[in-house]
C-alpha positions, 0 to 999 in steps of 0.5 A: 361807789357812794351809792350803795356805800354811803356813810350813816348820819343816823343818830346813836339811838336810831342807830341801836334800834334798828341793829336790835331790829336787825338780830332779831330778823337774824334770828327768827330767819334761823329759827324758820330755817331749822324748823322747816329742816326738822319738819314742816314750815310754818308760815308764823316766822314769815309773819314776824319777818314782815312785822319787823321789815315793817317795823323797820321802815317806819323807824327809818321814816320817822328818823328821816323826819326827825333830820328833816330830810326830803318829805318824799323820803319819809312819806315813802318810808313810812308808807312802806311800812304800813304797807308791810304792816297791812300785808302782815293783817292779810297774810 
């Protein structure tokens, strides 16, 4: 049970930033659903979600770096965030 429900060791500024990014992502997803119901689907919302996922992953990587966690942990988080931002440029 501890695998999926681990206690977060985040510091307060990182916790606030993560929650703000999550709330913005939720709002963007709701707007995307509403506009797809009313009119044709617009891919700008998918691009915004990709940006938010990339920024969130980079923030996680920075937090792991600040906490002096495993090197591969923060490098993989930052690498995944950069990959998502590159995907945003392509998409």
